[in-house]
Each structure stands twice: as C-alpha cells, then as structure tokens.
C-alpha positions, -999 to 999 in steps of 0.1 A, spaced: -264 -247 -188 -293 -238 -165 -268 -240 -137 -243 -217 -154 -222 -196 -131 -234 -160 -128 -209 -133 -136 -204 -97 -125 -181 -77 -148 -164 -48 -131 -146 -21 -151 -129 9 -135 -124 40 -157 -110 74 -156 -111 101 -183 -114 76 -212 -149 80 -224 -145 68 -260 -124 38 -249 -148 25 -222 -178 30 -244 -163 6 -269 -156 -19 -242 -191 -17 -228 -206 -21 -263 -185 -53 -268 -198 -66 -235 -234 -61 -247 -226 -86 -275 -215 -114 -251 -232 -147 -257 -236 -166 -224 -265 -186 -210 -260 -176 -173 -268 -143 -155 -245 -114 -163 -243 -79 -148 -219 -51 -157 -207 -25 -132 -187 4 -144 -170 25 -117 -162 60 -129 -133 71 -108 -136 109 -108 -139 114 -146 -150 148 -158 -152 140 -195 -189 131 -197 -184 93 -193 -215 88 -171 -239 105 -196 -224 86 -225 -226 52 -208 -263 59 -199 -270 59 -237 -255 24 -243 -282 -2 -246 -282 -40 -247 -291 -72 -229 -265 -69 -201 -278 -49 -172 -254 -19 -166 -249 -1 -133 -229 31 -133 -212 41 -101 -194 75 -97 -168 83 -71 -141 109 -65 -107 100 -81 -93 75 -56 -74 51 -79 -81 19 -98 -78 -4 -67 -105 15 -48 -127 16 -79 -124 -22 -84 -131 -28 -47 -162 -6 -49 -175 -25 -79 -168 -58 -62 -187 -47 -32 -218 -41 -54 -214 -74 -73 -240 -101 -70 -225 -127 -94 -207 -159 -82 -177 -148 -102 -163 -113 -107 -145 -106 -140 -123 -76 -137 -116 -59 -170 -96 -28 -178 -116 -1 -196 -97 -7 -228 -106 -44 -232 -127 -54 -262 -142 -88 -253 -149 -116 -277 -185 -128 -275 -176 -162 -260 -153 -148 -232 -176 -158 -203 -181 -194 -217 -143 -200 -215 -140 -184 -180 -169 -206 -168 -153 -237 -182 -121 -231 -162 -140 -223 -130 -160 -255 -136 -127 -274 -136 -121 -262 -100 -101 -230 -107 -106 -202 -81 -92 -175 -105 -87 -174 -143 -65 -152 -165 -74 -146 -201 -55 -137 -232 -52 -100 -240 -38 -95 -275 -36 -61 -290 -67 -48 -307 -58 -43 -344 -77 -10 -343 -54 5 -318 -36 37 -330 -3 26 -344 27 38 -323 61 27 -310 44 14 -279 14 -5 -293 37 -28 -313 55 -38 -282 23 -44 -263 13 -69 -291 46 -87 -289 45 -90 -251 9 -104 -251 17 -130 -276 49 -141 -259 31 -143 -226 3 -164 -241 27 -187 -259 48 -194 -228 17 -202 -207 3 -224 -234 35 -244 -233 30 -250 -196 52 -223 -181 42 -218 -145 21 -188 -136 39 -161 -117 25 -131 -99 39 -110 -128 13 -127 -151 -17 -118 -129 -27 -86 -145 -61 -71 -139 -67 -65 -176 -87 -97 -177 -90 -116 -144 -120 -136 -131 -121 -146 -95 -148 -163 -74 -165 -136 -53 -161 -154 -20 -124 -159 -27 -120 -122 -35 -137 -114 -2 -114 -137 18 -84 -121 2 -96 -87 14 -97 -72 -21 -72 -49 -36 -48 -30 -14 -59 6 -22 -26 21 -10 -10 11 -43 -31 34 -64 -40 61 -40 -49 94 -56 -50 78 -91 -14 66 -93 -5 36 -113 8 1 -104 12 -31 -85 -22 -35 -69 -25 -65 -93 9 -79 -82 -1 -76 -46 -34 -94 -51 -16 -120 -73 9 -127 -45 -19 -134 -20 -39 -153 -46 -12 -177 -57 -3 -185 -21 -37 -199 -13 -58 -207 -44 -58 -224 -77 -52 -201 -107 -51 -209 -144 -46 -193 -178 -72 -199 -204 -59 -187 -239 -94 -190 -254 -108 -164 -231 -99 -134 -252 -103 -96 -249 -83 -74 -272 -66 -44 -257 -74 -12 -275 -41 5 -265 -43 43 -266 -16 52 -240 7 80 -253 45 81 -247 40 109 -222 14 89 -203 36 58 -203 65 78 -189 43 88 -160 32 52 -155 68 40 -153 76 67 -127 45 55 -107 56 19 -112 90 26 -96 73 40 -66 48 12 -65 75 -14 -67 91 0 -36 58 -3 -18 54 -38 -30 89 -48 -20 83 -34 15 50 -53 19 64 -85 4 102 -84 12 107 -120 0 98 -110 -35 118 -77 -36 149 -91 -54 128 -109 -80 108 -77 -87 138 -53 -91 157 -78 -112 130 -75 -138 145 -40 -143 181 -52 -142 190 -42 -106 222 -62 -105 234 -52 -140 264 -28 -143 244 -6 -166 218 -1 -140 242 4 -111 266 27 -129 244 46 -154 207 44 -149 205 49 -111 231 77 -110 213 96 -138 180 91 -119 195 107 -88 203 140 -107 176 165 -97 153 172 -126 172 151 -151 147 122 -154 118 147 -160 137 166 -187 148 135 -204 113 120 -203 97 151 -218 123 153 -246 121 117 -256 83 113 -252 78 143 -275 102 128 -301 83 94 -298 50 111 -304 63 129 -335 78 97 -348 45 77 -344 49 41 -357 75 48 -384 101 21 -386 130 43 -394 131 60 -360 154 35 -343 173 61 -324 141 77 -312 129 43 -300 161 35 -283 163 69 -265 127 66 -254 132 32 -238 164 44 -222 146 74 -207 118 52 -195 143 31 -174 158 63 -160 123 75 -151 115 41 -134 146 44 -112 138 80 -104 104 67 -91 122 41 -71 144 67 -56 115 90 -48 98 63 -28 129 56 -6 150 34 -29 154 -3 -31 149 -16 4 185 -24 16 188 -9 51 188 -29 84 180 0 107 152 24 114 146 55 135 117 49 159 101 82 172 80 83 203 53 110 208 28 115 236 0 140 235 -7 162 204 -19 192 224 -6 224 241 3 213 276 27 241 283 7 252 314 7 217 330 33 214 358 39 177 350 31 172 313 44 204 297 72 185 280 49 157 267 26 178 246 33 189 210 7 210 191 -8 195 159 6 222 136 41 216 150 38 178 146 27 183 110 57 206 104 81 180 119 67 152 97 69 174 66 106 182 74 113 145 76 98 140 42 119 168 27 150 152 43 143 120 25 129 99 53 105 70 44 78 62 69 74 25 76 48 5 96 54 -18 125 51 -50 104 81 -38 83 102 -33 113 92 -67 128 102 -84 95 135 -66 95 144 -75 131 134 -111 123 157 -112 92 128 -115 68 133 -82 49 151 -49 46 140 -14 50 142 17 28 170 42 34 163 66 63 134 45 75 113 60 104 85 45 124 61 68 141 47 58 175 24 74 201 21 65 237 -10 65 259 -36 71 230 -50 105 241 -84 114 227 -71 138 200 -52 110 183 -82 101 162 -82 136 147 -44 135 143 -48 102 123 -75 117 101 -61 152 95 -23 148 97 -13 111 91 -38 99 66 -35 127 41 3 122 41 1 84 39 20 80 71 14 47 90 19 47 128 19 24 158 0 36 189 0 21 225 -32 21 245 -35 20 283 -65 -4 287 -74 -4 324 -83 32 332 -119 31 346 -122 69 342 -110 69 306 -83 94 316 -46 95 325 -50 85 361 -13 76 365 -3 112 359 -31 128 379 -18 113 412 14 133 407 -4 166 400 -11 165 362 -44 176 348 -69 151 335 -66 142 299 -92 121 281 -80 88 265 -95 72 234 -123 48 241 -129 16 222 -147 34 194 -118 58 190 -93 29 188 -114 13 162 -113 45 142 -75 44 143 -75 8 131 -97 19 102 -70 44 92 -45 16 90 -29 25 123 -17 -5 144 -29 -5 180 -6 -20 206 -6 -22 244 9 2 269 -1 -20 299 -34 -19 318 -25 7 345 7 24 333 28 12 362 66 9 362 70 -28 355 103 -37 370 89 -31 405 59 -54 400 55 -89 413 49 -118 388 11 -117 391 10 -80 384 33 -84 354 8 -109 340 -21 -85 346 -2 -57 329 6 -78 298 -18 -106 293 -46 -86 309 -40 -56 286 -41 -79 255 -73 -95 267 -89 -61 272 -82 -52 236 -96 -85 223 -127 -80 244 -131 -47 226 -130 -66 193 -98 -49 183 -71 -69 164 -49 -90 186 -21 -67 197 14 -76 184 34 -47 200 40 -35 236 55 -3 250 69 -3 285 55 25 307 81 52 312 104 30 291 114 10 322 121 -27 317 144 -55 327 149 -91 316 119 -103 337 96 -77 321 108 -88 286 101 -124 294 66 -115 306 58 -95 275 71 -124 253 51 -150 273 19 -128 268 22 -134 230 36 -100 219 60 -101 189 79 -68 197 83 -44 226 97 -9 229 116 10 254 131 46 254 167 49 244 183 75 220 196 52 193 184 37 161 168 2 160 189 -23 140 187 -59 131 209 -66 162 184 -49 185 166 -70 211 131 -74 197 117 -70 233 137 -38 240 136 -19 207 150 16 212 129 47 206 138 84 204 114 105 225 103 138 210 95 164 236 81 200 235 116 214 240 128 197 208 126 228 187 141 232 152 179 224 156 173 200 185 147 180 165 171 178 136 199 166 158 177 140 175 165 126 142 200 126 127 223 117 155 201 105 184 230 93 206 248 127 202 215 145 211 215 127 244 247 144 254 234 179 248 211 196 273 
C-alpha cells in the first residue's frame, strides 16, 4: 500500500489527562502502512495534560495544541485546520483504538466513501456504573442494526469515531462552533451529520473499532443532558425540518412528557434539586444490580433535566410570530437637533438586551425568520430579531463587546452609496456628521455572524422615486455589496420605513428575499415578506415604555 491514504487523527480534550493519555498510547500502537499524524487539541485544561502528553513516545508524530476553553467544536476545527492528511479521523478523548482501525477506515474510503463511522463498544476496563452498562448496550444495538442494513441517520453520526476526507470537511465548513460555545455539550455532530448526509456518501464499518473508556459520572451526565436540551433547541432552529424527529426521540408527543416531565421542568429549581439528589444516589449505588429504584429515579430525573434545558433555551420551536426591533446609532446623540431620538448609548442597549433575556425572550437570526415566513419552520416562544439601520461606525464595537458575548445574532442594513462615508442624508437637514462602517467594518460584522443587508444606496424615500432610481437603490445597493466581496444580501430595509407596492416589487425583482418597514406590530407568518413590521426603539423609550413596546407594540403606538 505505497499509495495508502494519509490520516490525521484529531482529538479534542478537556480536563481528562488520564483518559486522553490512554487514548494516545493506543494510537501509538496502530499498524498502518500510510502516513499518520496525531493532533491533540487541549481545550483549556488545567490538569497538566500538555506536560503528560509530551512524555508519550511512539512512532506516530504527535502535535499538541493548547487553546482557551472554547468547546469541542472549536477544538476539532482547530485540529482540522492544522491537519495535513488526506483523511481526518475525529476521535473522542476516551476512545481506545484497535491497532487495525486505520486499515478498515482506508478500505471504506477506497470504496468511494466520503465519510466513515466506526464501531465504539464499551471498553471492558471502564469503571462499572449504572451508566456504563447502558453505553455498552446502546453501542451493540447500534452496530447490530447497521450491520443488518438499517439506513444511517444523522443520529448515528457521532464524533466518537468519524473519518472524513479533508476536502469534504472543508467544503462543509467544519463544525458549527455555536453548539459547544464555552465548553457546553451537544449536537455539533448532529449538525455536521445533517450537512454530510445531504451531500456525501457515508458508511458504517463495524470492523473499525475503538473502545470507549467511559468515565462520565452521574452528575456529569445530568449536566450533559441539560446542555443537550439547549443544544436540541439550537439544532431545531437551524434545521426546522428535523425538529419533530429530534424531540420525538425524547417522547415529545407522549402524555407522560406533556403532562408530567415538561410541567416539572418548568418549576423553578426543581430539575436542579432532583438531579442532585438522584445523581448522588446513583453514585452511591455504583453498578449494584439491586438498586432498581435508584436507577429508575435517575433516568426519570435525567428526562426532567433535559426538558428544563429545552425550556431554558426558549422551548420547542412552536411559534409563528416574532418581535423585530429596529435600532439606529448606538451613541449619545442627545445634543443633535435632528438625531437625538435615534441614538441609544451602549450601556443602555446592553441593559435592554439583558432585560429581554430575563423576560424569557429568545434571540433569532434573519434566516430563522425567513424560514418561518415561508412556512418552513417555527420559532421559539417570545422570539425577537435585532436589527440596526444605517450601520454607523460604532456598530463593529457593539457587535464585539455587546452582541457576541451574549450570543445574540443580528441583522444590519448598510447604506452603500455615500461617497463621504457619512450620513449625508441627515446632514442636509441639519444633523451632525456621523461616520458609517466601511467595507472592512462590514466584513468584521460578518465575521461575528451578523448578517449584512441593504438600506438602499442613498437613503432616499423610495415611493417618490422613478423606476430607474428604484433600480439604482435596490439592484445598485446589492451590486455595491458584492463588489465589496460581502455575501450576497438577502434582506432590505426601506429608508424611513416608507414603501408602497411598487417599491416592494422593485425589492423583490432585485433578488432580495425579505424586506422590512416600520410598523408597531409583531411579524407573523401572515406578514407580507416584503413589508415585515419592525418596532423602532428610540431614546425616549425608557424603562416602562421599552417594556410596553416589547410586550404590546400596538398599544405602545397609542401612548405618547
């Protein structure tokens, strides 16, 4: 096999020194004629993992990468970015490989597979517990079903042992790091699996074996299930067509779930107290067979904890409406005779967003709203989309310091034709000059996951324009953004919120998928996608008025 495929093995690890050392030692015993490299990404561990790994010797070259604790998805992406092999084998840090594992992965790839899943039975040396026995049963049932020819589903595509061609991984864009931000657990593998199965050939090879050395404690698993509930909501919002299938795995439609588990999960503090009590009992029981009641209570508590996580993340997406908020400048403009109402200081903006969080709002992105309006998905309860008009220069700092740390997506609208790079449309009526984001600044927003749409070229009231000018303000603005190498804009906001049927047709003809006006009401599935209402937030919207606008926007319009 002189032409044997080359492999890069990537392992993320966090605070599991002894476990990952055993995994790396097993990799050093792999028998494979092709080139192999091993990349271990230490995701913020403080337990001496790096020093211990440096002492491991063997024929497989080992690279150790250390990073702050950012989560498994970020760690895997970092390792993949450093990989040089034709195929990347992702392993969890508790996988003890058989020596022939790469030979079997290579055979499957030689048959034309783009990605290969291996068998992950329980390592017999795992500490005995109530949980490890179930892990063993699950692994064998999964393998047996797939051996019999059961179709692969995205729920089979776990990153415990998954090899994927490096160019395929790059085309997919890697793992979505939002699923494991800050070290949380869950669903980055389901998300990758969804994208993988849609476009590529994936197989299961039962002879490619790595034994899982399972050391997760009952307390740790409780935390994982809470995180999994939150991650499932994020997954359902990103892939609305799979939401029902996902939640039915946890019995969403069963009477027990509807009338017992979810109501208990909604009681403040109940899930946490139940989890602590049953996890402690499970740890005391160990693997003893006689503790059937302890076992039953533990699994009951785990389900309650899962639904508590779902609730914390906004609940099962089932709403067909959203509150869309419109902000302008994030600055103190109180001394400006024209713009005083349109500037809100950064500290006040942050406070408003935090209040929305405390009131149970779930921030969505523009893609989720588009899918809902098109009938392709539903939204979490109390969904809110944050938008900013004009793209003033301070917005890059707002995205970095206020939105990104809170995990809030946003949709911003740029005015593309200002030669001076300032708000020329306001200056002609006496406003002061305010700097707009340039192309580099707009790229920074996109790098923070913020979608950039168009607010016309020249910020003119569109109903008064002739047909040629309408084309310039819509098609021309989109072309400006594409010339700046920004993503093709999908969203448009009418200057001053002014529009009519002719303007809507011009925006649609320019290729936009959605357009926003300014009306004090919620956006619903019945909303015109080219006249989606937004609630404008102004400097005079202090405490009670902000609460009223975000609770009963139509009523707020009646109160001066």
